[in-house]
N, C-alpha and C positions, 0 to 999 in steps of 0.2 A: 307671579311670573316675572314681573319687572324687577322685583327684589332679587330673584334668582339670577337674572341676567347681569345685574350689577355685581353680585358676588362673584360670578364667573369671570367677568371682565377684570375685577380687582385681582383675582387669582392669577389670570394670565399676565397682567402687568408685573405682579410680584415675581412670577417665574422668569419673565423676560429680564427684569432688573437683576435677579440673582445670576442669570446666565451671563449678562453683560459684565457684572462684577467679577465673576469667575474667569471670564475670558481675559479681562484686564489683568487679573492676577497671574494668569498663565503667561500672558505676553510679557509682563514685567519680569516673571521668573525666568522666561526664556532669554530675555535681554541680559539679565544679570548673570545667568550662567554663561552666555556668550562672552560677556565682558571678562568673567573670570578665566575663560579659556584664551583670552587675548584676542577674541574676535569682536567686530563691531556690527551692530544690527544694520541690516540693509544690504548685506552681501559684500563680495570682494571689491567691486568697483567703488562702492560708496566708502568702504574702509580706506581705500587709497586716497580718496578725496579728503577724508576727514583726518588723515594722519597729521599730527602736529609736530613741530620741530623738536619738542622736548619729550619724545616718546621714551618710555622706560627701557632699560637695557634688556635685550633678550637673554634669558637665563636657561641653562641646562641643569641637569642633575649633578650632584656631587661638587658643588661650588664652581662649576665651569660656566663659561659664558659663550654666546654664539657670535663669533666673528663673521662678518659677511662682506662680500665684495671681492672681486678678483685680485686687485692690487693689495689690499690689506692681508688677505690669506696667503698670497704668494710671498710677500715680504716677511710675514711672520714666520713662515717656514724657513726662509733663507736666514733670517736673523737668529732663529733657534733660541729665543728668549722665553717662549711659552711652552708649556706641555700641551701637546695636541692629542686629543682623544679620538676624534673621528673627522674625516673629510666628507662633506656632502656635496656631490656634483649633480646638477639637475639632469634628470633622465630625459631621453627623447632627442637630445642634441646629436646630430649625425656626425660622428667622428670628431673627437676632441683635437683641436689644433692650437698652435702658438702657446700662449701662457697657460691655458687650461691643460694642455698636454704636459707642459713642464710641471705644473702643479700635481698632476696625477703621478708622474714619474717620481717626483720628490717624495710624495706620500708613500708610494710603494717601496722606495729605497729605505725609508725609515720605519717600515712595517706599520704604517698608520692605516687602520681600517677605512675603506672607502664605501660609501653608500650612494645609491642613485635614486633619490626620491623624486617625485613629480613636482612641477612648479608650485602647484597649489599647497603641497606640504611644506615646501621651503618658505612660501609666502607666510604661512601661518606660524612657522617656527621663528622667523625673524620679524614677526609683527608687521609685515607688509613694507619693510624697508627695501630699498633697491639693492638686491643681492647679486645681480648679474649671473644667477645660476650657480653661485659658489658660496658655501658656508663652512665653517670649521668650529668644532667644539674645542675650546682652549681654556687654559688657566688664565686668570686675570693678569693684567700687566699694571704694575705700580711704579711710580717714580722712586728713584733712589734718594736716600737722605743726602742733603747738600754737603755733609761732612765727608762724603766719598768723592767730592769734586777734586780732581787732581790739582795740586798747588800750581797756580799760574802767576808768575811774577810779571809786573808791567814791563820790565826791561826785556823780557823774552821776545815779545812781539807787540809793538805799539798798535797794531790793527786787530786786537782781539775784541770781540763783541759778544756779550752775553745778554740774553733777553729774560727779564723777570716779569711774571704775570701775577698780579694781585687780584684774587677773587673773581676770575673769569668763571661764569656759571653755565653758559650756553654751550653744549657739547659741539655744535656745529661751528660756533665762533672759535672755540679752542682748536678744533681740527684745522680750520682754515688758517689760523695764525701759525700753527706748527708746520703746515705745508709751505707757507711763505718763508718761514724762518729757515727751514731745511734747504729750500731752493736757493735762497740768497746767501747762504753760507754762515749763518749764526753759529757760533762755536758751542754754546750750551744754553739750555732753557731751564729756568728755575721757577716753580710755581709756589704759591702760598699754600700751606697745609690746611688752613681753615677756609671755609666758604669758597672752595674751588671745585670745579667739575672734576670728577675722577676720570681716569683714562679708560673710557668705555669703548665698546665696538662702534658706537656712533661717532665718537671722536676719531677713531682710526679710519673710518670710511670717509669722513669729511677731510681728513688729512691726506687722502689717497694712499694710505699706508705709511706715510712718513713717520707717524708715531711709533711704528714697529722697529725703526732703525735708529732713531735719534737718542742722544744722551739727554734724558729728562730727570730733573732733580726736584726735590721739594723741601721746604723748611717751615716750621711753625713760628720761627722768629725772623720774619722778613726784614724788619728794621735793623736787627742785629747783624744780619747777613750783609745788608747794604753798608752799614757803618764800618764793618770789617773791610769791605772792599775799598772804601774811601781811605782808610788808614794805610792800605797797601798801595795807594797811588792811582786807583781807578777813578774815572769820572762817572758819577751816578746821575743819569739824565732821566727825569720824569717826563710825562706827556700830559698836555692839557688841550682842551678844545680851543678853537680860534678866539672865543670870547674869554676863555680862562675860567677856572672854577673859583670858588671863594678861597683865595690864598692870602688874604690880608695879613694873617699872623706871620707869613713867610714872604712878605713883599720884597725883601732884599734879594730873593732868588730870581735871577734874570730869566726872561722868556724870549726865545729866539725861534725864528722860522727854521724848519728842518732843512730848507734849501740853503741856508746860510751857515749851517753847523759845520765846523771844521773837525774832522775825525783825526786827531793827531795823538791820541793816547787811548789805552784800553778803556772801553766804555761798557757800562751796564745800562741798558735801556729798559725802563719800567713802564708797563702798561697797566691800567686799572680796570675796575669792574665796568661792565657794560652800561650800567645806569648811573652809578655814583662816582666813577672815576677812581682816582687815588685817594686813600684815606689820609687824614691829617698827619698821622704818624709817619707814613711813607713819604708824604710831601716834605716833611721836615728833614728827611734823610737825603733829599736830592740837592745837587749843587747847581742844577740847570733844568729848565723846562723847555721841551721842544713842542712846537705846534705846527699844524698844517694850515696855511692861509687859504681861504676860499677864493674862487675866481669871480665872485659877485657878492652884492649885498644880500644877506640871508635873512629871511623872516624868523621870528622867534620859534624855537623848537627844532631848527635845522642847522644849528651852529656847530654840530659835531658829526663825525662819521661813525659808521659801524666799526667796532673795535678791530675786526679782522681786516677791513679795508684800510683803516688807519695804520695798522701794523705793516701791511704791505708797502704803503707809501713811505712810511718812516724808515723801514729797513732798507728799502731800495735807495733812498736818498743818502743813507750812510754807507751802505756796502758798495755803491757805485763809485766811491772815492778810492777804492783799491786801485793802485796804479798798475794795471795789467797783471797778467799771470805768468809764472815761469813757463818756458816753452814746453817742457814735458807735461805739465798739468794742462796746458791749453790743448795739446794734442790728445790727451785722455778725454777731455770734455768733448772735443770735436768728433 
């Protein structure tokens, strides 16, 4: 009898273990399936909490991507640079007003199909990004080759400012830089073709839609581009942290505070990668380095600013030197 009980007990433990292993496999399978669908285990609220800054780009069928956010969608429609397949407006909102109503009218005027999905559907489609109840299925937006940049001679306008970005990889950093550049009046933005973040919907949202209306260019030969500008009489100004990178091979290149910089000739301002800054090749193409001086003694590791914050400070210190605006343009801005 004792032997029979022992055998029964062993059988029960075996069944229980098999059940546990099976349940574990089912749970793992459910989680992996949810991940493939763009969902995160734990439900919608946990998905929002776990959303990281480098979420992959929401994609639709047919090579389209999902643009999200009120300003990006509205400005994309106005700029008419993208092919728009569908407009998705969140259902349940009582009466569309303001910019949402304008967005709907513009879509109807261009015969763009309009869908009214519920919020849960929009959340899943754009992978829990902040969409403000507005999404659009659109063709991707890509920078133009720098060879299409209109020829600009230094003598035409001594206060021209171009912004060059080498190897920016965080889409939210890129979007924030573009927003500041557009706001402060940068004439053109050129990005490096290699190791740079593409113009994704996350970039557009971070730029508040500025990406949709700006002149954006790209080149695979950034050093050649900068050298050509130098030969044409432009000043190429790189940027460094307050402590400065390892620039010993180019120690003859002066470093100056952005507050002391005198903007008296057409200038190309060059910003580098979030982690490594400017490459040695690009440093060698610069005639000057600008830096932002801190307001206190800083501990190791805090000697530099986020690239989008630094871009705003640098651009404002330069663009604020514009000596007023023509009366007509001032009236337009006001």
